[in-house]
C-alpha positions as CSV (number, residue, x, y, z in Angstrom):
1,X,-11.4,16.2,-33.5
2,X,-9.1,19.1,-32.1
3,X,-9.3,17.8,-28.1
4,X,-8.8,14.0,-29.5
5,X,-5.7,15.6,-31.4
6,X,-4.2,17.1,-28.1
7,X,-4.3,14.3,-26.0
8,X,-2.6,12.2,-28.6
9,X,0.1,15.0,-29.4
10,X,0.8,14.9,-25.5
11,X,1.0,11.2,-25.5
12,X,3.2,11.0,-28.4
13,X,5.4,13.5,-26.3
14,X,5.1,11.5,-23.6
15,X,6.2,8.8,-25.6
16,X,9.0,10.7,-27.1
17,X,10.4,11.0,-23.6
18,X,9.7,7.3,-22.8
19,X,11.6,6.0,-25.3
20,X,14.4,8.1,-24.7
21,X,14.9,7.1,-21.3
22,X,14.4,3.9,-22.1
23,X,17.3,3.5,-24.9
24,X,19.5,5.5,-22.5
25,X,19.2,3.4,-19.7
26,X,19.4,0.0,-22.2
27,X,22.6,2.2,-23.5
28,X,24.2,1.8,-19.9
29,X,23.4,-1.6,-19.3
30,X,25.1,-2.9,-22.6
31,X,27.9,-0.6,-21.6
32,X,27.4,1.9,-25.0
33,X,26.9,4.9,-22.5
34,X,28.1,5.9,-19.4
35,X,25.4,6.9,-16.8
36,X,24.9,11.4,-17.5
37,X,22.9,11.8,-14.4
38,X,22.1,15.6,-15.7
39,X,19.9,13.6,-18.8
40,X,18.2,10.8,-16.9
41,X,17.4,14.0,-14.6
42,X,15.9,15.9,-17.1
43,X,14.0,13.3,-18.9
44,X,12.5,12.1,-15.3
45,X,12.0,16.3,-14.8
46,X,10.0,15.9,-18.0
47,X,7.9,12.8,-17.3
48,X,7.0,13.9,-13.6
49,X,5.9,17.8,-14.6
50,X,4.0,17.4,-17.9
51,X,1.8,14.9,-17.7
52,X,0.5,15.7,-13.8
53,X,0.4,19.8,-14.7
54,X,-0.7,19.7,-18.5
55,X,-1.7,16.2,-19.5
56,X,-4.1,14.8,-16.7
57,X,-6.3,17.8,-16.4
58,X,-6.9,17.8,-19.6
59,X,-8.0,13.7,-19.3
60,X,-10.3,13.9,-16.5
61,X,-12.4,16.5,-18.0
62,X,-12.7,13.9,-20.6
63,X,-13.6,11.0,-18.2
64,X,-15.8,13.1,-15.9
65,X,-17.7,14.4,-19.1
66,X,-17.9,10.4,-20.0
67,X,-19.4,9.4,-16.6
68,X,-22.1,11.5,-17.3
69,X,-22.7,9.9,-20.3
70,X,-22.6,6.2,-20.5
71,X,-21.0,3.2,-17.5
72,X,-19.7,1.1,-20.1
73,X,-16.3,2.3,-19.7
74,X,-16.1,2.7,-15.6
75,X,-14.0,0.2,-14.9
76,X,-11.2,1.5,-17.1
77,X,-12.0,5.3,-15.7
78,X,-11.7,4.0,-11.7
79,X,-8.5,3.0,-13.0
80,X,-7.1,5.9,-14.8
81,X,-8.5,7.9,-12.2
82,X,-6.5,5.7,-9.2
83,X,-3.4,5.8,-12.0
84,X,-3.7,10.3,-11.8
85,X,-3.7,10.2,-8.4
86,X,-0.9,7.7,-7.8
87,X,1.4,10.0,-10.0
88,X,3.3,11.3,-7.6
89,X,4.5,8.4,-6.2
90,X,5.3,6.6,-9.2
91,X,7.3,9.4,-10.4
92,X,8.5,9.7,-6.8
93,X,10.0,6.0,-7.3
94,X,12.3,7.5,-10.2
95,X,13.2,10.2,-8.2
96,X,14.8,7.6,-5.3
97,X,16.0,5.3,-7.3
98,X,17.8,7.5,-9.6
99,X,19.6,9.2,-6.7
100,X,20.1,6.1,-5.5
101,X,21.7,5.3,-8.4
102,X,23.8,8.4,-8.2
103,X,24.7,8.0,-4.6
104,X,25.5,4.3,-4.9
105,X,27.2,4.5,-8.6
106,X,27.2,1.3,-10.7
107,X,25.8,-0.8,-7.6
108,X,22.8,1.0,-7.7
109,X,21.8,0.4,-11.4
110,X,19.9,-2.7,-11.3
111,X,17.6,-0.4,-9.1
112,X,16.9,2.5,-10.6
113,X,16.5,0.3,-14.6
114,X,14.1,-1.9,-12.6
115,X,12.2,1.3,-11.4
116,X,11.9,2.5,-14.9
117,X,10.5,-0.2,-16.4
118,X,8.1,-0.8,-13.8
119,X,7.2,3.4,-14.6
120,X,7.6,2.6,-18.5
121,X,5.1,-1.0,-18.6
122,X,2.3,0.9,-16.2
123,X,2.6,4.3,-18.9
124,X,2.3,2.7,-21.7
125,X,-0.5,0.3,-20.3
126,X,-2.2,3.8,-19.2
127,X,-1.9,5.4,-22.4
128,X,-3.0,3.0,-24.4
129,X,-6.4,2.3,-22.6
130,X,-6.9,6.0,-23.3
131,X,-6.2,5.3,-27.1
132,X,-8.1,2.2,-27.4
133,X,-11.2,2.6,-24.8
134,X,-11.7,6.3,-23.7
135,X,-11.1,8.1,-26.7
136,X,-13.6,6.1,-29.0
137,X,-16.1,6.1,-26.6
138,X,-15.8,10.3,-25.7
139,X,-15.6,10.5,-29.6
140,X,-18.7,8.8,-29.4
141,X,-21.1,10.0,-27.0
142,X,-19.7,13.6,-26.7
143,X,-22.1,16.0,-28.7
144,X,-20.2,19.2,-30.7
145,X,-21.3,21.9,-28.5
146,X,-19.5,20.0,-25.8
147,X,-16.4,19.0,-28.1
148,X,-16.1,22.6,-28.6
149,X,-16.1,23.7,-24.6
150,X,-13.7,20.5,-24.7
151,X,-11.5,21.9,-27.0
152,X,-11.5,25.7,-25.5
153,X,-10.6,24.5,-22.6
154,X,-7.5,22.8,-23.6
155,X,-6.1,26.1,-25.7
156,X,-5.6,27.2,-22.5
157,X,-3.8,24.8,-21.4
158,X,-1.0,24.9,-23.4
159,X,0.6,22.2,-25.7
160,X,3.3,19.8,-24.3
161,X,6.5,20.8,-26.4
162,X,6.4,24.2,-24.7
163,X,4.5,23.8,-21.9
164,X,3.8,26.9,-19.6
165,X,6.4,30.1,-20.1
166,X,8.0,28.0,-22.2
167,X,9.4,25.7,-19.4
168,X,9.1,22.2,-21.9
169,X,10.7,23.7,-24.4
170,X,13.9,24.9,-23.2
171,X,13.7,20.9,-21.0
172,X,13.4,19.8,-24.5
173,X,16.0,21.5,-25.8
174,X,18.3,20.1,-22.9
175,X,17.3,17.2,-23.4
176,X,18.1,17.3,-27.2
177,X,21.4,18.6,-26.8
178,X,22.8,16.2,-23.6
179,X,21.2,12.9,-25.1
180,X,23.5,11.1,-27.7
181,X,22.8,10.5,-31.1
182,X,19.8,8.8,-32.6
183,X,18.1,10.1,-29.2
184,X,19.1,13.9,-29.3
185,X,22.2,15.5,-31.0
186,X,24.8,15.0,-28.1
187,X,27.7,13.4,-28.6
188,X,28.0,10.1,-27.3
189,X,28.6,9.2,-23.1
190,X,30.4,6.3,-23.9
191,X,32.6,4.8,-21.1
């Protein structure tokens, strides 16, 4: 189904950025990489921008329709909707941790690493719940005409790789240029 594939495509884009962020943080922690604050800020910018502006509105449309069809997913939906509402706080914590790391230097790394790990744990759980519970339930309960209406709306909402006004394509290009191989094509920021 195109709508489910759109959600999964966005999950893949988010996962790619989360994996890149994780690899960079682990590289810094292991002493293989020097901190590249522009790269870290670019990764966090994508995490802060794309889900809230492009991805969550799509999911919320599915959540709302699913609530009219069944109550069996209400516990998951309640938690997922609360997490969507909490997105600004979660990404703001990443921003604050990065700014502190930039200002404090090496002594600020542990706080940044911990903020990244907390965010990633929550985001992996969030996407996993959607993939394991919500998308299968939507597939089960939505009628073809409902899927058609959702897909038409999703088509107007852009894709996670380019985004509005090519904003995400430029951001992905910047990430790929700055991130060392094998994450991107940039040179290693060795210590």
